[in-house]
DRENTORKOL-3810 file (N, C-alpha, C; in nm, 4 decimals):
REM DRENTORKOL-3810
@n.u->0.0453; n.v->1.3780; n.w->0.8396; ca.u->0.0861; ca.v->1.2703; ca.w->0.7286; c.u->-0.0689; c.v->1.2530; c.w->0.6510
@n.u->-0.0670; n.v->1.2955; n.w->0.5186; ca.u->-0.1878; ca.v->1.2512; ca.w->0.4581; c.u->-0.1328; c.v->1.1271; c.w->0.3326
@n.u->-0.2205; n.v->1.0254; n.w->0.3406; ca.u->-0.1603; ca.v->0.9854; ca.w->0.2215; c.u->-0.2311; c.v->0.9811; c.w->0.0972
@n.u->-0.1632; n.v->0.9736; n.w->-0.0311; ca.u->-0.2095; ca.v->1.0141; ca.w->-0.1507; c.u->-0.3077; c.v->0.8894; c.w->-0.1745
@n.u->-0.3779; n.v->0.9536; n.w->-0.3140; ca.u->-0.4688; ca.v->0.8664; ca.w->-0.3727; c.u->-0.4330; c.v->0.7190; c.w->-0.4071
@n.u->-0.3259; n.v->0.7190; n.w->-0.4724; ca.u->-0.2232; ca.v->0.6039; ca.w->-0.5243; c.u->-0.2274; c.v->0.5188; c.w->-0.3544
@n.u->-0.1989; n.v->0.5594; n.w->-0.2660; ca.u->-0.2172; ca.v->0.4667; ca.w->-0.1393; c.u->-0.3535; c.v->0.4209; c.w->-0.0970
@n.u->-0.4044; n.v->0.4927; n.w->-0.0923; ca.u->-0.5423; ca.v->0.4598; ca.w->-0.0555; c.u->-0.6240; c.v->0.3675; c.w->-0.1570
@n.u->-0.6022; n.v->0.3862; n.w->-0.2738; ca.u->-0.6885; ca.v->0.3206; ca.w->-0.3492; c.u->-0.5847; c.v->0.2001; c.w->-0.4055
@n.u->-0.4231; n.v->0.2018; n.w->-0.3934; ca.u->-0.3674; ca.v->0.0479; ca.w->-0.3981; c.u->-0.3936; c.v->-0.0254; c.w->-0.2715
@n.u->-0.4400; n.v->0.0357; n.w->-0.1530; ca.u->-0.4528; ca.v->-0.0436; ca.w->-0.0681; c.u->-0.5746; c.v->-0.1067; c.w->-0.0898
@n.u->-0.6795; n.v->-0.0603; n.w->-0.1476; ca.u->-0.8228; ca.v->-0.1087; ca.w->-0.1497; c.u->-0.7976; c.v->-0.1910; c.w->-0.2819
@n.u->-0.7216; n.v->-0.1765; n.w->-0.3713; ca.u->-0.7019; ca.v->-0.2549; ca.w->-0.4820; c.u->-0.6632; c.v->-0.4266; c.w->-0.3986
@n.u->-0.5455; n.v->-0.4216; n.w->-0.3254; ca.u->-0.5293; ca.v->-0.5357; ca.w->-0.2704; c.u->-0.5852; c.v->-0.5931; c.w->-0.1871
@n.u->-0.6966; n.v->-0.5062; n.w->-0.1023; ca.u->-0.8168; ca.v->-0.5799; ca.w->-0.0194; c.u->-0.9021; c.v->-0.6460; c.w->-0.0919
@n.u->-0.9311; n.v->-0.5788; n.w->-0.2261; ca.u->-1.0397; ca.v->-0.6735; ca.w->-0.2978; c.u->-0.9643; c.v->-0.7923; c.w->-0.3836
@n.u->-0.8429; n.v->-0.8154; n.w->-0.4251; ca.u->-0.7784; ca.v->-0.9105; ca.w->-0.4354; c.u->-0.7454; c.v->-1.0258; c.w->-0.3112
@n.u->-0.7593; n.v->-0.9651; n.w->-0.2210; ca.u->-0.7211; ca.v->-1.0461; ca.w->-0.1020; c.u->-0.8672; c.v->-1.1273; c.w->-0.0570
@n.u->-0.9692; n.v->-1.0471; n.w->-0.0427; ca.u->-1.1144; ca.v->-1.1029; ca.w->-0.0642; c.u->-1.1238; c.v->-1.2345; c.w->-0.1456
@n.u->-1.0705; n.v->-1.2338; n.w->-0.2816; ca.u->-1.0720; ca.v->-1.3154; ca.w->-0.3772; c.u->-0.9760; c.v->-1.4333; c.w->-0.3551
@n.u->-0.8898; n.v->-1.4306; n.w->-0.2894; ca.u->-0.7897; ca.v->-1.5049; ca.w->-0.2934; c.u->-0.7990; c.v->-1.6587; c.w->-0.2963
@n.u->-0.7345; n.v->-1.7155; n.w->-0.3720; ca.u->-0.7609; ca.v->-1.8675; ca.w->-0.3946; c.u->-0.8682; c.v->-1.8998; c.w->-0.4836
@n.u->-0.9242; n.v->-1.7953; n.w->-0.5325; ca.u->-1.0229; ca.v->-1.8128; ca.w->-0.6151; c.u->-1.0186; c.v->-1.7693; c.w->-0.7673
@n.u->-0.9343; n.v->-1.7370; n.w->-0.8130; ca.u->-0.8917; ca.v->-1.6803; ca.w->-0.9135; c.u->-0.8624; c.v->-1.5606; c.w->-0.9568
@n.u->-0.8272; n.v->-1.5027; n.w->-1.1038; ca.u->-0.8467; ca.v->-1.3816; ca.w->-1.1194; c.u->-0.9393; c.v->-1.3001; c.w->-1.1163
@n.u->-0.9279; n.v->-1.1761; n.w->-1.0880; ca.u->-1.0423; ca.v->-1.0668; ca.w->-1.1092; c.u->-1.0112; c.v->-0.9643; c.w->-1.2156
@n.u->-1.1064; n.v->-0.9318; n.w->-1.2851; ca.u->-1.0428; ca.v->-0.8808; ca.w->-1.3993; c.u->-1.0633; c.v->-0.7057; c.w->-1.3622
@n.u->-0.9868; n.v->-0.6311; n.w->-1.4176; ca.u->-0.9785; ca.v->-0.4689; ca.w->-1.3667; c.u->-1.1140; c.v->-0.4038; c.w->-1.3570
@n.u->-1.1902; n.v->-0.4802; n.w->-1.4565; ca.u->-1.3444; ca.v->-0.3891; ca.w->-1.4635; c.u->-1.4058; c.v->-0.4345; c.w->-1.3612
@n.u->-1.3706; n.v->-0.5914; n.w->-1.3012; ca.u->-1.4445; ca.v->-0.6016; ca.w->-1.1486; c.u->-1.4049; c.v->-0.5536; c.w->-1.0380
@n.u->-1.2743; n.v->-0.5271; n.w->-1.0559; ca.u->-1.2428; ca.v->-0.4699; ca.w->-0.9359; c.u->-1.2520; c.v->-0.3008; c.w->-0.9291
@n.u->-1.2860; n.v->-0.2370; n.w->-1.0554; ca.u->-1.3127; ca.v->-0.0966; ca.w->-1.0442; c.u->-1.4443; c.v->-0.1108; c.w->-1.0327
@n.u->-1.5585; n.v->-0.1624; n.w->-1.0585; ca.u->-1.6906; ca.v->-0.1964; ca.w->-1.0234; c.u->-1.7040; c.v->-0.1943; c.w->-0.8703
@n.u->-1.6163; n.v->-0.2799; n.w->-0.7984; ca.u->-1.6195; ca.v->-0.3229; ca.w->-0.6617; c.u->-1.5645; c.v->-0.2052; c.w->-0.5750
@n.u->-1.4906; n.v->-0.1842; n.w->-0.6033; ca.u->-1.4100; ca.v->-0.0488; ca.w->-0.5281; c.u->-1.4173; c.v->0.0840; c.w->-0.5657
@n.u->-1.4759; n.v->0.1144; n.w->-0.6977; ca.u->-1.5164; ca.v->0.2436; ca.w->-0.7479; c.u->-1.4187; c.v->0.3288; c.w->-0.7717
@n.u->-1.3264; n.v->0.2558; n.w->-0.8397; ca.u->-1.1637; ca.v->0.2894; ca.w->-0.8806; c.u->-1.1624; c.v->0.3052; c.w->-1.0230
@n.u->-1.1283; n.v->0.3924; n.w->-1.0965; ca.u->-1.1163; ca.v->0.4255; ca.w->-1.2350; c.u->-1.0414; c.v->0.2906; c.w->-1.2902
@n.u->-1.0847; n.v->0.2469; n.w->-1.3941; ca.u->-1.0066; ca.v->0.1440; ca.w->-1.4810; c.u->-0.8483; c.v->0.1953; c.w->-1.4910
@n.u->-0.8450; n.v->0.3073; n.w->-1.5411; ca.u->-0.6967; ca.v->0.3697; ca.w->-1.6020; c.u->-0.6119; c.v->0.3828; c.w->-1.4342
@n.u->-0.6801; n.v->0.4318; n.w->-1.3358; ca.u->-0.5724; ca.v->0.4275; ca.w->-1.2150; c.u->-0.5293; c.v->0.3125; c.w->-1.2027
@n.u->-0.6599; n.v->0.2202; n.w->-1.1527; ca.u->-0.6117; ca.v->0.0663; ca.w->-1.1465; c.u->-0.4852; c.v->0.0010; c.w->-1.2591
@n.u->-0.4906; n.v->0.0296; n.w->-1.3872; ca.u->-0.3558; ca.v->0.0045; ca.w->-1.4832; c.u->-0.2348; c.v->0.0550; c.w->-1.4173
@n.u->-0.2540; n.v->0.1568; n.w->-1.3609; ca.u->-0.1540; ca.v->0.2457; ca.w->-1.3128; c.u->-0.0772; c.v->0.1901; c.w->-1.1971
@n.u->-0.1799; n.v->0.1534; n.w->-1.0896; ca.u->-0.1084; ca.v->0.0834; ca.w->-0.9512; c.u->-0.0639; c.v->-0.0593; c.w->-0.9866
@n.u->-0.1444; n.v->-0.1244; n.w->-1.0663; ca.u->-0.0620; ca.v->-0.2452; ca.w->-1.1057; c.u->0.0541; c.v->-0.2821; c.w->-1.0948
@n.u->0.0975; n.v->-0.1917; n.w->-1.2005; ca.u->0.2472; ca.v->-0.2157; ca.w->-1.2458; c.u->0.3421; c.v->-0.2344; c.w->-1.1555
@n.u->0.3581; n.v->-0.0932; n.w->-1.0606; ca.u->0.4507; ca.v->-0.1307; ca.w->-0.9527; c.u->0.4327; c.v->-0.2490; c.w->-0.8579
@n.u->0.2825; n.v->-0.2954; n.w->-0.8379; ca.u->0.2566; ca.v->-0.3915; ca.w->-0.7705; c.u->0.2998; c.v->-0.5144; c.w->-0.7887
@n.u->0.2752; n.v->-0.5323; n.w->-0.9416; ca.u->0.3327; ca.v->-0.6673; ca.w->-1.0021; c.u->0.5058; c.v->-0.6545; c.w->-1.0069
@n.u->0.5398; n.v->-0.5600; n.w->-1.0323; ca.u->0.7189; ca.v->-0.5606; ca.w->-1.0563; c.u->0.7550; c.v->-0.6464; c.w->-0.9266
@n.u->0.7150; n.v->-0.5627; n.w->-0.7963; ca.u->0.7291; ca.v->-0.6362; ca.w->-0.6702; c.u->0.6759; c.v->-0.7237; c.w->-0.6082
@n.u->0.5823; n.v->-0.8231; n.w->-0.7252; ca.u->0.5637; ca.v->-0.9519; ca.w->-0.7206; c.u->0.4645; c.v->-0.9868; c.w->-0.5864
@n.u->0.3945; n.v->-0.8669; n.w->-0.5625; ca.u->0.2779; ca.v->-0.8936; ca.w->-0.4766; c.u->0.1239; c.v->-0.9251; c.w->-0.5442
@n.u->0.1323; n.v->-0.9031; n.w->-0.6914; ca.u->0.0055; ca.v->-0.9101; ca.w->-0.7841; c.u->0.0777; c.v->-1.0270; c.w->-0.9232
@n.u->0.0172; n.v->-1.1219; n.w->-0.9455; ca.u->0.0285; ca.v->-1.2099; ca.w->-1.0812; c.u->-0.0692; c.v->-1.1907; c.w->-1.1688
@n.u->-0.0739; n.v->-1.1761; n.w->-1.2667; ca.u->-0.1761; ca.v->-1.1644; ca.w->-1.4054; c.u->-0.1845; c.v->-1.2836; c.w->-1.4704
@n.u->-0.2896; n.v->-1.3109; n.w->-1.5411; ca.u->-0.3272; ca.v->-1.4324; ca.w->-1.5993; c.u->-0.3980; c.v->-1.3289; c.w->-1.7239
@n.u->-0.3469; n.v->-1.3728; n.w->-1.8470; ca.u->-0.3998; ca.v->-1.3007; ca.w->-1.9738; c.u->-0.5354; c.v->-1.4251; c.w->-2.0561
@n.u->-0.6149; n.v->-1.3625; n.w->-2.1113; ca.u->-0.7031; ca.v->-1.4362; ca.w->-2.1739; c.u->-0.8348; c.v->-1.3931; c.w->-2.1166
@n.u->-0.9660; n.v->-1.4775; n.w->-2.1889; ca.u->-1.0815; ca.v->-1.4314; ca.w->-2.1653; c.u->-1.1177; c.v->-1.4568; c.w->-1.9832
@n.u->-1.0637; n.v->-1.5498; n.w->-1.9304; ca.u->-1.1091; ca.v->-1.5474; ca.w->-1.7885; c.u->-0.9838; c.v->-1.4888; c.w->-1.7207
@n.u->-0.8989; n.v->-1.4355; n.w->-1.7718; ca.u->-0.7658; ca.v->-1.3833; ca.w->-1.6674; c.u->-0.8412; c.v->-1.2471; c.w->-1.6104
@n.u->-0.7145; n.v->-1.2040; n.w->-1.5511; ca.u->-0.7401; ca.v->-1.0890; ca.w->-1.4606; c.u->-0.5966; c.v->-1.0704; c.w->-1.3783
@n.u->-0.6181; n.v->-1.0249; n.w->-1.2369; ca.u->-0.5007; ca.v->-1.0278; ca.w->-1.1661; c.u->-0.5636; c.v->-1.0815; c.w->-1.0159
@n.u->-0.4554; n.v->-1.1118; n.w->-0.9460; ca.u->-0.4756; ca.v->-1.1896; ca.w->-0.8246; c.u->-0.3297; c.v->-1.1558; c.w->-0.7178
@n.u->-0.3386; n.v->-1.2214; n.w->-0.5914; ca.u->-0.2331; ca.v->-1.1873; ca.w->-0.5204; c.u->-0.1091; c.v->-1.2942; c.w->-0.5427
@n.u->0.0163; n.v->-1.2562; n.w->-0.5506; ca.u->0.1251; ca.v->-1.3829; ca.w->-0.5425; c.u->0.1412; c.v->-1.4398; c.w->-0.4524
@n.u->0.0839; n.v->-1.3918; n.w->-0.3248; ca.u->0.0846; ca.v->-1.4924; ca.w->-0.1991; c.u->-0.0297; c.v->-1.4566; c.w->-0.1097
@n.u->-0.0429; n.v->-1.5327; n.w->0.0060; ca.u->-0.1720; ca.v->-1.5232; ca.w->0.1041; c.u->-0.1746; c.v->-1.3871; c.w->0.1626
@n.u->-0.2837; n.v->-1.3058; n.w->0.2199; ca.u->-0.3155; ca.v->-1.1859; ca.w->0.2497; c.u->-0.2518; c.v->-1.1965; c.w->0.3848
@n.u->-0.2061; n.v->-1.2742; n.w->0.4493; ca.u->-0.1429; ca.v->-1.2695; ca.w->0.5809; c.u->0.0147; c.v->-1.2522; c.w->0.5349
@n.u->0.0693; n.v->-1.2427; n.w->0.4572; ca.u->0.1831; ca.v->-1.2262; ca.w->0.4104; c.u->0.2307; c.v->-1.1334; c.w->0.3639
@n.u->0.1206; n.v->-1.0251; n.w->0.3612; ca.u->0.1058; ca.v->-0.8822; ca.w->0.2736; c.u->0.1133; c.v->-0.7780; c.w->0.3648
@n.u->0.1705; n.v->-0.7191; n.w->0.4170; ca.u->0.1552; ca.v->-0.5792; ca.w->0.5119; c.u->0.1272; c.v->-0.4706; c.w->0.4562
@n.u->0.0515; n.v->-0.3575; n.w->0.5084; ca.u->0.0280; ca.v->-0.2304; ca.w->0.4445; c.u->0.1293; c.v->-0.1622; c.w->0.4195
@n.u->0.2480; n.v->-0.1597; n.w->0.5359; ca.u->0.3520; ca.v->-0.0936; ca.w->0.4815; c.u->0.4118; c.v->-0.0995; c.w->0.3567
@n.u->0.4195; n.v->-0.2188; n.w->0.3209; ca.u->0.4814; ca.v->-0.2904; ca.w->0.2008; c.u->0.4204; c.v->-0.2387; c.w->0.0797
@n.u->0.3058; n.v->-0.1992; n.w->0.0891; ca.u->0.2114; ca.v->-0.1735; ca.w->-0.0105; c.u->0.2053; c.v->0.0082; c.w->-0.0297
@n.u->0.2312; n.v->0.0500; n.w->0.1062; ca.u->0.2191; ca.v->0.1931; ca.w->0.0774; c.u->0.3749; c.v->0.2462; c.w->0.0447
@n.u->0.4841; n.v->0.1839; n.w->0.0686; ca.u->0.6443; ca.v->0.1914; ca.w->0.0589; c.u->0.6223; c.v->0.1775; c.w->-0.0951
@n.u->0.5217; n.v->0.0934; n.w->-0.1610; ca.u->0.5727; ca.v->0.0896; ca.w->-0.3233; c.u->0.5059; c.v->0.2224; c.w->-0.3902
@n.u->0.3775; n.v->0.2632; n.w->-0.3374; ca.u->0.2969; ca.v->0.3300; ca.w->-0.4300; c.u->0.2798; c.v->0.5093; c.w->-0.3633
@n.u->0.3610; n.v->0.5151; n.w->-0.2550; ca.u->0.3644; ca.v->0.6668; ca.w->-0.1715; c.u->0.5067; c.v->0.7028; c.w->-0.2235
@n.u->0.5114; n.v->0.8414; n.w->-0.2815; ca.u->0.6398; ca.v->0.9199; ca.w->-0.2989; c.u->0.6915; c.v->0.9558; c.w->-0.2164
@n.u->0.6470; n.v->0.9826; n.w->-0.0885; ca.u->0.7017; ca.v->1.0386; ca.w->0.0493; c.u->0.6287; c.v->0.9603; c.w->0.1578
@n.u->0.7193; n.v->0.9172; n.w->0.2657; ca.u->0.6152; ca.v->0.8206; ca.w->0.3831; c.u->0.6864; c.v->0.8896; c.w->0.5030
@n.u->0.6642; n.v->1.0084; n.w->0.5203; ca.u->0.7284; ca.v->1.0703; ca.w->0.6392; c.u->0.6349; c.v->1.1986; c.w->0.7054
@n.u->0.6699; n.v->1.2307; n.w->0.8446; ca.u->0.5627; ca.v->1.3610; ca.w->0.8855; c.u->0.6373; c.v->1.4997; c.w->0.8115
@n.u->0.7486; n.v->1.4893; n.w->0.8081; ca.u->0.8284; ca.v->1.6015; ca.w->0.8034; c.u->0.9844; c.v->1.5668; c.w->0.7276
@n.u->0.9918; n.v->1.6469; n.w->0.6498; ca.u->1.0993; ca.v->1.6018; ca.w->0.5662; c.u->1.2364; c.v->1.5881; c.w->0.6698
@n.u->1.2484; n.v->1.6535; n.w->0.7655; ca.u->1.3568; ca.v->1.6404; ca.w->0.8268; c.u->1.3949; c.v->1.5081; c.w->0.9192
@n.u->1.2869; n.v->1.4176; n.w->0.9154; ca.u->1.3293; ca.v->1.2999; ca.w->0.9963; c.u->1.4180; c.v->1.2268; c.w->0.9014
@n.u->1.3853; n.v->1.2118; n.w->0.7470; ca.u->1.4380; ca.v->1.1422; ca.w->0.6227; c.u->1.5502; c.v->1.2301; c.w->0.5945
@n.u->1.5690; n.v->1.3244; n.w->0.5822; ca.u->1.6494; ca.v->1.3966; ca.w->0.5039; c.u->1.7100; c.v->1.5327; c.w->0.6075
@n.u->1.8555; n.v->1.5118; n.w->0.6688; ca.u->1.8944; ca.v->1.5664; ca.w->0.7531; c.u->1.9239; c.v->1.7089; c.w->0.7133
@n.u->1.9689; n.v->1.7489; n.w->0.5873; ca.u->1.9934; ca.v->1.8781; ca.w->0.5268; c.u->1.8639; c.v->1.9348; c.w->0.4916
@n.u->1.7561; n.v->1.8757; n.w->0.5228; ca.u->1.5863; ca.v->1.9405; ca.w->0.5118; c.u->1.5788; c.v->2.0762; c.w->0.5596
@n.u->1.6481; n.v->2.0994; n.w->0.6701; ca.u->1.6072; ca.v->2.2232; ca.w->0.7304; c.u->1.7520; c.v->2.2653; c.w->0.8341
@n.u->1.7530; n.v->2.3753; n.w->0.8488; ca.u->1.9297; ca.v->2.4044; ca.w->0.9274; c.u->1.9262; c.v->2.4228; c.w->1.0548
@n.u->1.8010; n.v->2.3764; n.w->1.1146; ca.u->1.7274; ca.v->2.3408; ca.w->1.2437; c.u->1.7922; c.v->2.1873; c.w->1.2937
@n.u->1.8034; n.v->2.1236; n.w->1.1955; ca.u->1.7751; ca.v->1.9667; ca.w->1.1942; c.u->1.8591; c.v->1.9051; c.w->1.3324
@n.u->1.9750; n.v->1.9471; n.w->1.3382; ca.u->2.0703; ca.v->1.8935; ca.w->1.4431; c.u->2.0507; c.v->1.9438; c.w->1.5764
@n.u->1.9780; n.v->2.0678; n.w->1.5927; ca.u->1.9592; ca.v->2.1240; ca.w->1.7483; c.u->1.7975; c.v->2.1396; c.w->1.7670
@n.u->1.7278; n.v->2.0906; n.w->1.7043; ca.u->1.5872; ca.v->2.1007; ca.w->1.6902; c.u->1.4844; c.v->2.0071; c.w->1.7942
@n.u->1.4472; n.v->2.0516; n.w->1.8757; ca.u->1.4032; ca.v->1.9911; ca.w->1.9913; c.u->1.2703; c.v->1.8763; c.w->1.9498
@n.u->1.1987; n.v->1.9257; n.w->1.8784; ca.u->1.0966; ca.v->1.8467; ca.w->1.8046; c.u->1.1311; c.v->1.7483; c.w->1.7296
@n.u->1.2050; n.v->1.7449; n.w->1.6596; ca.u->1.2555; ca.v->1.6304; ca.w->1.5433; c.u->1.2552; c.v->1.5081; c.w->1.5951
@n.u->1.3003; n.v->1.4662; n.w->1.7194; ca.u->1.3344; ca.v->1.3626; ca.w->1.7740; c.u->1.1676; c.v->1.3076; c.w->1.7938
@n.u->1.0592; n.v->1.3638; n.w->1.8399; ca.u->0.9068; ca.v->1.3346; ca.w->1.8456; c.u->0.8319; c.v->1.2836; c.w->1.7090
@n.u->0.8717; n.v->1.3786; n.w->1.5936; ca.u->0.8369; ca.v->1.3509; ca.w->1.4853; c.u->0.9021; c.v->1.2244; c.w->1.4088
@n.u->1.0239; n.v->1.1600; n.w->1.4409; ca.u->1.1041; ca.v->1.0636; ca.w->1.4495; c.u->1.0219; c.v->0.8879; c.w->1.5206
@n.u->0.9895; n.v->0.9217; n.w->1.6405; ca.u->0.9301; ca.v->0.8515; ca.w->1.7068; c.u->0.7814; c.v->0.8133; c.w->1.6702
@n.u->0.7295; n.v->0.9201; n.w->1.6365; ca.u->0.5848; ca.v->0.9271; ca.w->1.5740; c.u->0.6120; c.v->0.8085; c.w->1.4646
@n.u->0.6934; n.v->0.8875; n.w->1.3573; ca.u->0.7041; ca.v->0.7619; ca.w->1.2226; c.u->0.7296; c.v->0.6540; c.w->1.2627
@n.u->0.8008; n.v->0.6219; n.w->1.3393; ca.u->0.8523; ca.v->0.4668; ca.w->1.3364; c.u->0.7446; c.v->0.4100; c.w->1.4456
@n.u->0.6387; n.v->0.4690; n.w->1.4998; ca.u->0.5401; ca.v->0.3781; ca.w->1.5645; c.u->0.4207; c.v->0.3803; c.w->1.4315
@n.u->0.4027; n.v->0.4757; n.w->1.3495; ca.u->0.3492; ca.v->0.4459; ca.w->1.2530; c.u->0.3922; c.v->0.3345; c.w->1.1646
@n.u->0.4860; n.v->0.3206; n.w->1.1323; ca.u->0.5629; ca.v->0.2164; ca.w->1.0637; c.u->0.5206; c.v->0.0945; c.w->1.1181
@n.u->0.5604; n.v->0.1047; n.w->1.2404; ca.u->0.5463; ca.v->-0.0612; ca.w->1.3106; c.u->0.4205; c.v->-0.1035; c.w->1.2873
@n.u->0.2957; n.v->-0.0027; n.w->1.3191; ca.u->0.1758; ca.v->-0.0287; ca.w->1.2930; c.u->0.1184; c.v->-0.0928; c.w->1.1488
@n.u->0.1709; n.v->-0.0153; n.w->1.0602; ca.u->0.1464; ca.v->-0.0490; ca.w->0.9209; c.u->0.2288; c.v->-0.2002; c.w->0.8973
@n.u->0.3363; n.v->-0.2260; n.w->0.9382; ca.u->0.4179; ca.v->-0.3087; ca.w->0.8916; c.u->0.3304; c.v->-0.4500; c.w->0.9809
@n.u->0.2876; n.v->-0.4168; n.w->1.1055; ca.u->0.2186; ca.v->-0.5456; ca.w->1.1959; c.u->0.0966; c.v->-0.5524; c.w->1.1566
@n.u->0.0336; n.v->-0.4843; n.w->1.0496; ca.u->-0.1013; ca.v->-0.4981; ca.w->0.9887; c.u->-0.1196; c.v->-0.5699; c.w->0.8436
@n.u->-0.1679; n.v->-0.6701; n.w->0.8332; ca.u->-0.1729; ca.v->-0.7810; ca.w->0.7035; c.u->-0.2992; c.v->-0.7259; c.w->0.6454
@n.u->-0.3349; n.v->-0.7449; n.w->0.5112; ca.u->-0.4320; ca.v->-0.7544; ca.w->0.4531; c.u->-0.5537; c.v->-0.8489; c.w->0.5311
@n.u->-0.4763; n.v->-0.9516; n.w->0.5736; ca.u->-0.5536; ca.v->-1.0710; ca.w->0.6297; c.u->-0.6328; c.v->-1.0101; c.w->0.7587
@n.u->-0.5551; n.v->-0.9522; n.w->0.8592; ca.u->-0.5865; ca.v->-0.8849; ca.w->0.9667; c.u->-0.7108; c.v->-0.7566; c.w->0.9303
@n.u->-0.7408; n.v->-0.6898; n.w->0.8039; ca.u->-0.8105; ca.v->-0.6112; ca.w->0.7653; c.u->-0.9288; c.v->-0.6567; c.w->0.7215
@n.u->-0.8930; n.v->-0.7694; n.w->0.6613; ca.u->-1.0199; ca.v->-0.8503; ca.w->0.5970; c.u->-1.0808; c.v->-0.9216; c.w->0.6939
@n.u->-1.0246; n.v->-0.9410; n.w->0.8026; ca.u->-1.1011; ca.v->-1.0329; ca.w->0.9611; c.u->-1.1447; c.v->-0.8953; c.w->1.0367
@n.u->-1.1437; n.v->-0.7744; n.w->0.9898; ca.u->-1.1348; ca.v->-0.6752; ca.w->1.0845; c.u->-1.0621; c.v->-0.6957; c.w->1.2342
@n.u->-0.9397; n.v->-0.7400; n.w->1.2335; ca.u->-0.8649; ca.v->-0.7576; ca.w->1.3457; c.u->-0.7462; c.v->-0.6603; c.w->1.3415
@n.u->-0.8032; n.v->-0.4852; n.w->1.3280; ca.u->-0.7281; ca.v->-0.4145; ca.w->1.3451; c.u->-0.7761; c.v->-0.3092; c.w->1.4727
END
């Protein structure tokens, strides 16, 4: 499985906000500068994260964006599920009709178990864990 730019940049955006948690909002230009992510891309990523109530925004000259809850309450899986269009190793794990061999494939259970392991790891890894280098 390969994460898209949306997933990678979105996680970096959330980590940047996590570093600043409790210190007020960060502007998109500051996040862009710190993370080397284009402003236009950040603006697109903020929309679904805001709709999911992971980010709040403040308008005005000292405005910007900040996490809606502490970094320890946001796991990586939550971020990736919002930003990735597809989170699976192979289509047959999530779509039974993706392949004519789905029902008798000896490898499909292996893909499923690997996916569950990856999902569990991302669910157990919070922004705080990454920020504190506890991964």
